[in-house]
Structures are given as structure tokens and as C-alpha cells.
C-alpha positions in Angstrom: 26.6 107.4 -164.8 28.1 106.6 -161.4 26.7 108.3 -158.4 29.2 109.1 -155.7 27.5 110.3 -152.6 24.8 107.7 -152.1 25.0 104.4 -150.3 28.4 102.6 -150.0 31.2 103.5 -152.4 34.1 101.1 -152.8 37.4 101.4 -154.7 37.3 98.9 -157.5 39.1 101.5 -159.7 39.9 105.2 -159.8 36.4 106.2 -160.6 35.2 108.9 -158.2 38.7 110.2 -157.5 39.8 113.4 -159.3 42.8 112.9 -161.5 43.8 116.5 -161.1 46.1 118.5 -163.3 49.8 119.1 -162.9 49.6 122.4 -164.7 46.5 124.7 -164.6 44.5 124.5 -167.9 43.9 128.2 -168.2 47.4 129.0 -169.6 48.5 130.8 -166.5 51.2 128.4 -165.6 49.9 128.1 -162.1 50.5 124.9 -160.1 48.0 122.2 -160.6 45.1 121.3 -158.4 43.4 118.2 -156.9 46.6 116.2 -157.4 46.3 112.6 -156.0 49.6 111.5 -154.5 50.9 108.8 -152.3 47.9 106.5 -152.8 47.5 103.3 -154.7 44.8 100.7 -155.4 45.5 97.3 -153.7 43.8 94.0 -153.6 43.2 92.4 -150.2 44.7 88.9 -149.8 42.2 86.4 -148.4 42.9 84.0 -145.5 42.3 80.5 -146.9 41.3 77.8 -144.5 42.8 74.3 -145.4 40.0 72.4 -143.6 37.0 71.8 -145.8 33.7 73.1 -144.4 31.7 70.7 -146.7 33.3 67.3 -147.6 32.0 64.5 -149.7 31.6 62.2 -146.7 28.2 60.5 -147.4 27.8 57.1 -149.1 25.8 58.7 -152.0 28.4 61.4 -152.6 31.1 60.7 -155.2 33.6 62.2 -157.6 34.5 65.8 -156.8 32.9 69.1 -156.2 33.7 72.3 -157.9 30.4 74.2 -158.4 28.2 75.5 -155.6 25.9 78.3 -154.6 25.9 80.0 -151.1 23.0 82.2 -150.0 21.8 83.9 -146.8 18.1 83.3 -146.8 16.0 84.8 -144.0 18.6 84.1 -141.3 19.6 80.7 -142.6 22.7 80.0 -144.7 22.0 77.7 -147.6 24.2 75.8 -150.0 23.6 73.8 -153.2 26.7 71.9 -154.3 27.3 69.6 -157.2 29.3 66.3 -157.1 29.4 63.0 -159.0 26.2 61.8 -157.3 24.0 64.8 -158.1 23.2 68.1 -156.5 23.4 68.2 -152.7 21.9 70.6 -150.3 23.3 71.9 -146.9 22.3 74.4 -144.3 24.2 76.3 -141.6 23.6 78.9 -138.9 27.0 80.5 -139.1 28.4 79.7 -142.6 31.2 77.5 -141.1 29.4 74.4 -139.7 27.1 72.8 -142.2 24.5 70.0 -141.9 23.0 67.9 -144.7 19.3 67.5 -144.0 17.4 64.4 -145.4 15.2 65.4 -148.3 12.3 63.3 -149.4 11.9 59.5 -149.3 15.5 58.7 -150.1 16.8 60.0 -146.7 19.7 61.8 -148.5 20.4 65.5 -149.0 20.2 65.1 -152.8 17.7 67.1 -154.8 15.5 65.1 -157.1 16.3 67.4 -160.0 19.4 69.3 -161.1 21.4 70.7 -163.9 25.1 70.4 -164.4 26.9 73.7 -163.5 23.8 74.8 -161.6 23.6 78.0 -159.6 20.6 79.2 -157.6 19.3 82.7 -156.9 16.2 84.2 -155.1 14.0 86.4 -157.3 12.4 89.2 -155.2 9.9 90.0 -158.0 8.6 86.5 -158.7 5.4 84.8 -157.4 5.8 82.5 -154.4 5.7 79.5 -156.8 8.8 80.8 -158.7 10.6 82.6 -156.0 13.8 80.6 -156.5 15.5 80.2 -159.9 18.2 77.9 -161.2 20.4 78.1 -164.3 22.7 75.4 -165.5 24.1 73.9 -168.7 23.1 71.1 -171.1 24.9 69.6 -174.0 23.2 67.0 -176.2 23.7 65.7 -179.7 26.3 68.2 -180.5 24.3 71.2 -179.1 24.8 73.2 -175.9 22.4 75.6 -174.2 21.6 77.2 -170.8 18.4 75.8 -169.2 16.3 77.3 -166.4 14.1 76.0 -163.6 11.9 77.5 -160.9 11.0 76.6 -157.3 8.9 77.8 -154.4 11.5 76.8 -151.8 14.8 76.0 -153.5 14.2 72.2 -153.1 11.4 71.2 -155.3 12.1 72.3 -158.9 10.2 72.6 -162.1 12.3 72.9 -165.3 11.3 75.4 -167.9 10.3 73.7 -171.2 12.7 75.6 -173.5 16.3 76.8 -173.1 16.5 80.2 -171.6 19.7 80.8 -173.7 20.0 78.6 -176.8 23.2 77.9 -178.6 25.5 78.7 -175.8 28.8 76.9 -175.5 28.5 76.7 -171.7 29.6 73.6 -169.8 30.7 75.0 -166.4 28.8 76.9 -163.7 26.7 79.7 -165.1 25.6 82.4 -162.6 22.2 84.1 -162.8 20.6 86.9 -160.7 17.9 89.4 -160.6 19.6 92.8 -160.7 17.4 95.2 -158.8 19.2 98.3 -160.0 18.7 97.3 -163.7 15.3 95.7 -163.1 16.5 92.8 -165.3 17.7 89.2 -165.0 21.4 89.0 -165.7 23.3 85.8 -166.7 27.1 85.4 -166.7 28.0 82.4 -168.7 30.9 80.6 -170.4 31.8 81.1 -174.0 34.4 79.3 -176.1 35.4 81.1 -179.2 35.9 78.6 -182.1 38.6 80.8 -183.6 40.7 81.0 -180.5 39.7 77.7 -178.8 39.9 79.6 -175.5 37.2 80.0 -172.9 35.9 83.3 -171.7 33.0 85.0 -169.9 29.8 86.2 -171.7 26.9 88.2 -170.3 23.2 88.5 -171.2 20.3 90.4 -169.7 16.6 90.3 -170.1 13.3 91.3 -168.5 11.9 87.8 -169.2 13.7 85.0 -167.3 12.5 82.4 -169.8 14.3 84.0 -172.8 17.6 85.7 -172.9 19.0 87.4 -175.9 22.3 86.2 -177.4 25.2 86.7 -174.9 28.1 89.0 -175.6 31.7 88.6 -174.4 32.7 90.8 -171.4 36.0 89.3 -170.3 38.5 87.2 -172.3 42.1 86.4 -171.6 44.4 89.4 -172.1 47.0 89.5 -174.8 49.6 89.7 -172.0 48.4 86.4 -170.6 50.2 83.2 -171.5 48.7 81.5 -174.5 47.5 78.4 -172.6 45.2 80.2 -170.1 41.4 79.9 -170.1 38.9 82.0 -168.1 37.1 78.9 -167.0 34.4 79.9 -164.6 33.3 83.5 -163.8 32.5 83.4 -160.1 30.4 86.6 -160.5 28.9 88.5 -157.5 27.7 92.0 -156.8 29.9 93.6 -154.2 27.6 93.2 -151.2 25.8 96.5 -150.3 27.9 98.7 -152.7 26.8 101.1 -155.3 28.2 100.4 -158.8 30.6 97.6 -158.0 30.8 94.1 -159.3 33.2 91.2 -158.7 34.4 88.1 -160.6 36.4 85.5 -158.7 37.6 83.9 -162.0 38.7 80.3 -162.2 41.7 80.5 -164.5 42.7 77.2 -166.1 46.4 76.9 -166.9 46.4 74.1 -169.5 50.1 73.3 -169.5 50.3 73.1 -165.7 46.8 71.5 -165.6 45.9 73.6 -162.6 42.9 75.9 -161.8 43.4 79.0 -159.7 41.1 81.9 -158.7 41.9 85.4 -160.0 40.1 88.6 -159.1 38.3 90.9 -161.6 36.4 94.1 -160.8 33.9 96.3 -162.6 31.8 99.4 -162.1 29.0 98.4 -164.5 29.2 94.6 -165.0 30.3 95.1 -168.6 33.8 96.5 -168.6 36.2 94.4 -166.4 39.8 94.5 -165.4 42.0 92.2 -163.3 43.8 94.5 -160.8 46.5 91.9 -160.0 47.2 91.0 -163.6 48.6 87.5 -163.8 48.8 87.0 -160.1 46.3 84.5 -158.6 44.1 85.7 -155.8 43.8 82.1 -154.5 46.2 79.5 -155.8 48.3 76.6 -154.7 51.5 78.4 -155.3 50.6 81.7 -153.8 49.1 80.4 -150.5 50.9 77.0 -150.5 47.6 75.1 -150.8 47.3 71.3 -151.3 44.8 71.6 -154.2 45.4 71.6 -158.0 41.9 72.7 -158.8 40.3 75.7 -157.0 36.9 77.1 -158.2 35.1 80.1 -156.7 31.5 79.3 -155.8 28.6 81.6 -156.3 27.8 83.8 -153.3 29.5 85.8 -150.5 28.4 85.4 -146.9 29.0 87.4 -143.7 30.5 84.9 -141.3 31.7 87.2 -138.5 31.7 90.8 -137.5 33.6 92.7 -140.2 34.3 89.5 -142.1 33.1 88.0 -145.4 33.6 84.5 -146.6 33.9 83.4 -150.2 33.7 79.6 -150.8 35.9 77.5 -153.0 35.4 74.1 -154.5 38.7 72.3 -154.2 40.3 69.1 -155.6 43.8 67.7 -155.1 44.2 66.3 -158.6 44.9 68.2 -161.8 42.1 69.1 -164.3 42.8 66.3 -166.8 44.5 63.9 -164.3 42.0 61.1 -164.3 44.4 58.9 -162.4 45.1 61.6 -159.8 44.7 61.5 -156.0 41.6 60.1 -154.3 38.8 62.5 -155.1 37.2 61.9 -151.7 39.6 64.7 -150.6 37.6 67.1 -152.7 35.1 69.4 -151.0 34.4 73.0 -150.3 36.8 75.3 -148.3 36.4 78.9 -147.2 38.5 82.0 -147.9 37.9 84.9 -145.5 38.3 88.6 -146.3 37.8 91.8 -144.4 34.3 93.3 -145.1 34.8 95.4 -148.2 38.3 94.1 -148.4 38.5 92.8 -151.9 40.1 96.1 -153.0 41.1 99.3 -151.3 43.1 102.5 -151.4 46.4 102.3 -149.5 49.1 104.8 -148.4 52.5 103.6 -147.2 53.4 107.1 -146.1 51.6 110.4 -146.7 48.7 110.1 -149.2 46.1 112.6 -150.4 43.3 112.7 -153.0 40.1 114.6 -153.8 36.9 113.1 -155.0 35.1 114.4 -158.0 32.3 116.9 -157.3 28.9 115.6 -156.2 25.7 116.8 -154.5 25.8 116.0 -150.8 22.5 114.5 -149.7 23.8 112.4 -146.7 23.8 113.7 -143.2 26.8 111.7 -142.1 29.8 109.9 -143.7 31.2 106.7 -142.3 34.4 105.0 -143.4 35.9 101.5 -143.3 39.6 102.0 -142.7 42.7 100.7 -141.0 45.5 103.0 -139.8 48.8 101.3 -138.9 51.0 102.5 -136.0 51.1 106.4 -136.1 48.7 106.4 -139.0 45.5 108.3 -139.5 42.7 109.3 -141.8 41.4 112.9 -142.1 38.7 114.4 -144.4 37.9 117.9 -145.6 34.7 119.0 -147.2 35.2 121.6 -149.9 32.7 123.7 -151.8 32.6 123.3 -155.5 30.7 125.1 -158.2 27.9 123.8 -160.3 28.4 123.7 -164.1 25.9 126.6 -164.5 27.5 128.7 -161.7 28.1 132.4 -162.0 31.5 134.0 -161.3 30.8 134.8 -157.7 29.9 131.1 -156.9 33.0 129.9 -158.7 35.1 132.3 -156.7 33.7 131.0 -153.5 34.3 127.4 -154.6 37.4 125.3 -154.4 37.9 126.1 -150.7 37.1 124.2 -147.5 33.7 124.9 -146.0 34.0 126.7 -142.7 34.1 124.2 -139.9 34.9 121.3 -142.2 38.6 121.9 -143.0 41.3 119.3 -142.4 42.3 121.1 -139.2 38.7 120.8 -138.0 38.6 117.0 -138.7 38.9 114.6 -135.7 41.4 112.3 -137.3 40.6 108.6 -137.2 43.2 106.1 -135.9 43.1 102.4 -135.3 40.9 100.0 -137.2 37.2 100.4 -137.7 34.6 99.0 -140.2 32.1 101.8 -139.5 34.1 104.8 -138.3 32.2 108.1 -138.2 33.9 111.2 -139.7 33.6 114.1 -137.3 34.6 117.7 -137.3 35.2 119.4 -133.9 33.2 116.5 -132.4 30.2 116.8 -134.7 29.2 114.4 -137.4 25.9 116.1 -138.6 26.1 117.2 -142.2 22.4 118.2 -142.5 23.4 121.9 -142.9 25.3 121.0 -146.1 22.6 118.9 -147.8 22.0 119.9 -151.4 25.4 121.6 -151.8 27.9 120.7 -154.5 31.0 119.5 -152.7 34.1 117.4 -153.0 35.9 115.4 -150.3 39.6 115.8 -149.7 41.2 112.9 -147.9 44.6 112.8 -146.2 45.9 109.3 -145.3 49.1 108.5 -143.4 50.1 104.8 -143.2 46.4 103.9 -143.7 44.1 101.8 -145.9 40.6 103.1 -146.9 38.1 100.4 -147.9 34.8 102.1 -148.3 32.8 105.3 -147.8 29.2 105.1 -146.5 26.9 108.0 -147.1 24.0 107.7 -144.6 21.5 109.5 -142.5 21.6 110.3 -138.8 18.8 108.6 -136.9 
């Protein structure tokens, strides 16, 4: 059950937008209502920086880097990144300039313990001794499994004695998290179906971090995909700050070309996924003209400037199986920048209009993240709607703009704002409408709509 009207709502799909009817369903032949028109879902293209923000430039670093975790932790940006010499650790104040502190007696930034394919997360429910958690992958004597470890600081680690997910064909980065909405630990991991020989993404969830149930597939290559494609790494992240929105920045391995690209997948619930750009890479050598043959999305999304998010990518100039490829010292981690909430959005090239589904208004103000091009604008109307149990009089009064909140009352938004306030005749206060069943009617002209924020006036 998705809850429009609380927190931040983003447009990963058409959920929350009324599909309307072209012909009234009562047999009257009347014209349809709530018809969405002139709007489409679009994916925001990232700006990819060619310069690496973390390079393998220390004597103890070797091979290449593909898997890393980025985290904002009490005002400090932290990174754990894997390479041929082990698991390195770096810190930053801005997410762009990184330092590699000396850890322990070795005077290197290498952790004394790590798993292959490691990712790190912070557990808000754990004791201080187990506040940080790590998941990875192990294969030994023909068996493969997902192990776990715990730490008080993200640097000193204690491995758990038993696999947290036994019998899992996972040999790339697995991503774990504590989902505060579900109250469970969630693991996105690799699967490789023996019948298809192709890689895909599995999911498991549990209340006990030390033992996950068997994972189940949530995303595999589509029948419309070429037959040589693998969904190699999942690159999972919750959409920062949003209600009911999940992302995968999938590393797609094209076996014939021997290249790895990043494709975008979105979901409302973390179970059912779709790839809004189909076969098109979100980040790829061909699309952006990049010098790397392997590109892997790292775990984590960081705010690196006002109105801007950064997603990090492990990059390597050689092909996946090209062991005689270019010098791997050119491997490292680069950054791809997107607008805040800019992974996906609603767009109108000309006149666009849509209605939301009905919801109970509890917020006292609505803010929008939008961009209106030259001569463009965004306007909103608040309409009354009837509850399911409403009587005839209430239904008759519904399906009309609430006085003072019609389109002609709305102070249209122009320009480009991350946090624009919807106002009607100069006022933004919706406290007089709290508890009412409403729907929002939006008119867009030459505009993009990234998110709705339902908040409370201070």
C-alpha cells in the first residue's frame, strides 16, 4: 500500500497518478475525467567526471577497483574500496577530495580484515559494538556463500562464525542494509541460474542479521535483452529521503563485447523492478564517450553540493576478460553527478496535465522540485474528492476545485527550484484542509517535475 501525501514522493513509475477514463464508466457516454495528457516519465542523464576521485596510487594498492561503499557518517564522508591489495579506507569532507588515513601499525589505509565483494552499512538498531555491518562473498571447495561481520567503528571487524546466507552463488558485490520501514535487514545479492547460466539479482530479508532465509530472484535479464547480457552487480540504494522508492544502478555485463555498463532500474517496493530506459545504458562508454570498458556502480549516494547528488563508479580501461589489457593502475573510482531527485521525473515538452489519485491531506504545505524552461510553468489545483463510504451529497460536492485552491488561484512556479513552495493567492498554509480527502491537479508547460514534498509549516 503506497501512501501518497506523506514525506517525499518521487516518480519512479505511474503510481500515484490517476490513469483516468476516456469514456465515463456509468454508461452515459459522457467525456472522460482525470485524463493525463502531455506528460511522460523520463530518466535524468548523469554528468560523469572523467577524473578519478580515488586512484590506486599507493605502493600497496594493485590490480583494479570495482566494488566500493560510500556513506555519510555524522558529517564525515567515508569510503571502503576493494582492490588487488585488499580493502582500502578513505575519508572526505566534501565527497570529491579524498584522503587515505594510516590505519594501525602498517601505516597503510588497508583494513586488517575484509571479504571480497564487501559492502558496509550502519545499523541504527544495533549495540555500539555491532553498529557497523559488512556483507561479502566467499567461495571455497566448490561452495559459495554470503558471510557477515560486525564492527564498532567500521575499521576493526569481527567476522560472524557462520554464513549469513548459505548456498548463494554470489561472487560480486552484495549490498546489505537495515530497512527502517520494514524493520528488517535486507540483502541484495547475485544469483546465477544453472539452467540459463546467466547472472541476476536476488533478495532476502530477515529480522536476524546472522541468518537470512533463502534468497529469491527479483530482477533477471528481460526476454527482449540480447542473449549474452548478465545483470552482474545490483548497485542497490534506497532513493534518498523518499517514500516507497528504490533504485538499482545495475552493472550489465555484455559478454560478446566484454564490457560492463551501468543501467538504471527502479521500484516502489524493492521486489518488483523495471528498467525505464530499456536497453540503454545510464552510464556507458558508448553513451558518454568514456575511456573505460568496465564501469560498476558503487554502494551509496552522497549529497556533494546544493541540489546535487553523486553516485560513484568503479572504472577500469580494460575489458572484463582481457587479462592482457591496459595498465590497471588507470583503474579507480570516478563520480557521476545528478540533480537531487533527478534519477527519474515527469516531463512535459508542451502543455501537460495530470491528477493524482485521492489521498487524505495531512500536510500543511506542499513543496516541489521542478525546472521550468523558457516560458514554462508549474501550477497546482487542490480538488475535493469523496471517501468510499460517502453519501450522495458528499459525492456531489466532490470532483471540484476547493474554493481558493483552483488553478486560477495558484501562483504559478517558474524558473528552477529544488524546494519551491506551492502558493495560492500568496498563501501556502493548508492547515484548513487537513483531514480532507483530496486529489492534486497539476498543469505543466515546458517543465519537469522531480518530486513532491508534503511537509508542515514551522
